[in-house]
C-alpha positions in Angstrom: 0.0 0.0 0.0 2.7 2.5 0.9 4.4 1.9 -2.4 1.2 2.4 -4.4 1.9 6.1 -5.0 0.4 6.3 -8.5 -3.2 7.3 -8.2 -5.3 7.9 -11.4 -8.7 8.1 -12.8 -10.0 5.8 -15.6 -12.2 8.5 -17.2 -12.5 12.2 -17.5 -15.9 12.4 -15.7 -15.9 14.9 -12.8 -16.8 12.4 -10.2 -14.8 9.5 -11.6 -13.3 7.4 -8.8 -9.6 7.4 -8.0 -7.6 4.2 -8.4 -4.3 3.3 -6.8 -1.9 1.2 -8.8 -0.3 -1.5 -6.7 3.3 -2.4 -7.7 2.2 -6.0 -8.2 0.0 -5.0 -11.1 -3.5 -4.6 -9.6 -5.6 -1.5 -9.1 -7.9 -0.6 -6.2 -10.2 2.3 -5.4 -10.9 0.8 -1.9 -8.6 -1.0 0.5 -9.7 -3.4 3.2 -7.2 -4.0 5.9 -7.0 -5.5 9.4 -4.3 -4.5 11.8 -3.4 -3.2 15.2 -3.9 0.5 16.0 -0.9 1.3 18.2 -1.5 5.0 18.6 -4.0 7.8 17.8 -2.9 11.4 17.6 -4.6 14.7 16.8 -2.5 16.3 14.0 -5.0 19.0 13.1 -4.3 22.7 13.3 -7.6 24.2 14.4 -10.1 21.4 13.9 -9.6 17.8 15.2 -7.9 15.7 12.6 -7.0 12.2 13.9 -4.1 10.1 12.7 -4.2 6.4 13.5 -1.0 4.3 13.2 -2.1 0.8 12.0 0.5 -2.0 11.8 0.3 -5.5 10.4 3.1 -8.1 10.1 4.7 -6.3 7.2 4.6 -2.6 8.1 2.8 0.5 9.1 -0.1 2.4 7.5 -1.7 5.7 8.4 -5.4 6.3 8.6 -6.7 9.9 8.8 -10.2 11.0 9.9 -11.6 14.5 10.4 -14.9 16.3 9.9 -15.6 14.5 6.6 -15.3 11.1 8.2 -17.3 11.8 11.4 -18.0 8.2 12.3 -14.4 7.1 11.9 -13.2 10.2 13.8 -15.6 9.4 16.7 -14.5 5.8 16.8 -10.8 6.7 16.8 -11.2 9.4 19.5 -12.7 6.9 21.9 -10.4 4.0 21.0 -7.8 2.9 23.5 -4.8 1.4 21.7 -3.6 -1.2 21.2 -6.6 -2.6 19.5 -7.3 -4.8 16.4 -9.4 -3.0 13.8 -10.9 -3.6 10.4 -10.8 -0.6 8.0 -12.4 0.1 4.6 -10.7 3.1 3.2 -10.1 5.2 0.1 -6.4 5.5 -1.0 -5.1 9.1 -1.2 -1.7 10.6 -1.9 0.0 13.9 -1.0 3.4 15.4 -1.7 5.8 16.8 0.8 9.3 18.1 0.0 9.3 16.2 -3.3 8.2 12.9 -1.9 4.8 11.2 -2.5 3.1 9.6 0.5 0.1 7.4 0.9 -2.7 8.0 3.4 -6.0 6.2 3.9 -9.4 7.9 4.4 -11.7 5.5 6.2 -15.2 4.9 5.1 -15.7 2.4 8.0 -13.7 1.2 10.9 -14.6 -1.3 13.6 -13.0 -3.4 16.3 -12.3 -7.0 15.5 -10.8 -10.0 17.4 -7.4 -11.7 16.9 -9.0 -14.5 14.9 -10.3 -12.1 12.3 -6.9 -10.4 12.1 -5.2 -13.8 11.4 -7.8 -14.8 8.7 -7.2 -11.5 7.0 -3.4 -11.9 7.1 -3.7 -15.5 5.7 -5.9 -14.4 2.8 -3.7 -11.5 2.0 -0.7 -13.8 1.9 -2.5 -16.0 -0.7 -3.7 -13.1 -2.9 -0.3 -11.3 -2.8 1.5 -14.5 -3.8 -0.9 -15.0 -6.7 -0.3 -11.5 -8.0 3.5 -11.9 -7.7 3.5 -15.3 -9.5 1.4 -13.9 -12.3 3.4 -10.7 -12.7 6.4 -11.9 -14.8 4.4 -13.3 -17.7 1.4 -11.1 -17.5 0.1 -9.0 -20.4 -2.2 -7.0 -18.2 -2.4 -3.3 -18.9 -1.9 -2.7 -15.2 1.2 -4.8 -15.0 2.5 -2.8 -17.9 1.5 0.4 -16.1 3.3 -0.7 -13.0 6.5 -1.4 -14.9 6.3 2.1 -16.5 5.3 4.0 -13.4 7.6 2.4 -10.8 10.5 1.5 -13.1 13.8 1.0 -11.3 12.2 1.1 -7.9 10.1 -2.0 -8.7 11.5 -4.9 -6.7 9.0 -7.8 -6.3 11.4 -9.6 -4.0 10.5 -6.9 -1.4 6.9 -8.2 -1.3 8.0 -11.9 -1.3 10.0 -11.0 1.8 6.9 -9.3 3.3 4.9 -12.5 2.6 7.6 -14.5 4.4 7.4 -12.2 7.4 3.6 -12.5 7.5 3.9 -16.3 7.4 6.3 -16.3 10.3 4.0 -14.0 12.3 1.1 -16.4 11.9 3.3 -19.5 12.5 2.5 -20.9 9.1 4.8 -23.8 8.1 4.0 -23.5 4.4 6.5 -22.8 1.6 5.0 -21.2 -1.5 6.6 -23.1 -4.5 7.4 -21.5 -7.8 4.8 -23.7 -9.5 2.1 -22.1 -7.3 1.4 -25.3 -5.3 1.6 -25.4 -1.5 2.4 -28.0 1.1 -0.1 -28.8 3.8 -0.9 -25.9 6.1 -0.7 -26.0 9.9 -1.6 -22.7 11.6 -0.5 -22.1 15.1 -1.5 -18.6 16.0 0.8 -17.0 18.4 -0.6 -14.0 20.2 1.6 -13.6 23.3 3.6 -10.5 22.8 1.8 -9.8 19.5 1.9 -6.0 19.8 5.6 -6.0 20.6 6.1 -8.2 17.5 4.2 -5.8 15.3 5.9 -2.8 16.6 9.4 -4.1 16.6 9.4 -6.5 13.7 6.4 -5.5 11.6 7.6 -2.0 10.6 10.7 -2.0 8.5 13.7 -0.5 10.2 14.5 1.6 7.1 11.2 3.6 7.1 11.5 6.2 4.4 9.9 9.0 6.4 9.6 10.6 9.7 6.2 10.1 11.2 6.0 13.5 12.8 6.8 15.2 9.5 4.2 13.1 7.7 1.6 14.0 10.3 2.3 17.7 9.9 2.4 17.5 6.1 -0.9 15.6 5.8 -2.6 18.0 8.2 -1.8 20.9 5.9 -2.2 19.1 2.5 -5.1 19.5 0.2 -5.9 15.8 -0.4 -7.3 14.9 -3.8 -11.0 13.7 -3.6 
């Protein structure tokens, strides 16, 4: 998600939806994600504008809610982290000092349990692997667009490593083979110390931005509808 910095419209109609181009060659105008909210901060200037830091086994995402997302803002203002949440959100991008960042504007957000979180991670592993396996020989227009838009920065091994991290987090003893087949699954969910795992190991050490700078930038940015 954080690498899907190319957002575009598929028509010239005024209210045409925005689509984010995933590096793996898929597009989305909505994201559904499940993760742990580790902190909520008010990053607004005059009006309340909440930033929720959401982590999963592979990294950190930021959800923003203000006056135009009243239900989500009310939910986040009363939430006591850490907490598992499910979020349906629109992708959005903004620029700061020459860099493009991704933010998520929630349409719905609700608390979920650890089992729901694990099911989402497992399904996301499967779908991500399917896209990565299909990418090299695909003639999809969106795969071609990904190659063009992301060019030299496109490294699919990064996402295979993320998949491996997610498998380890779930305790999945399954190796995804190059022919697309899988050995038999055994899931042993491990929740002791889960938040510490997400905080310390889930977010890459080499984060490309400073969170306080992003918070300040997005609070002052005019986000595209």
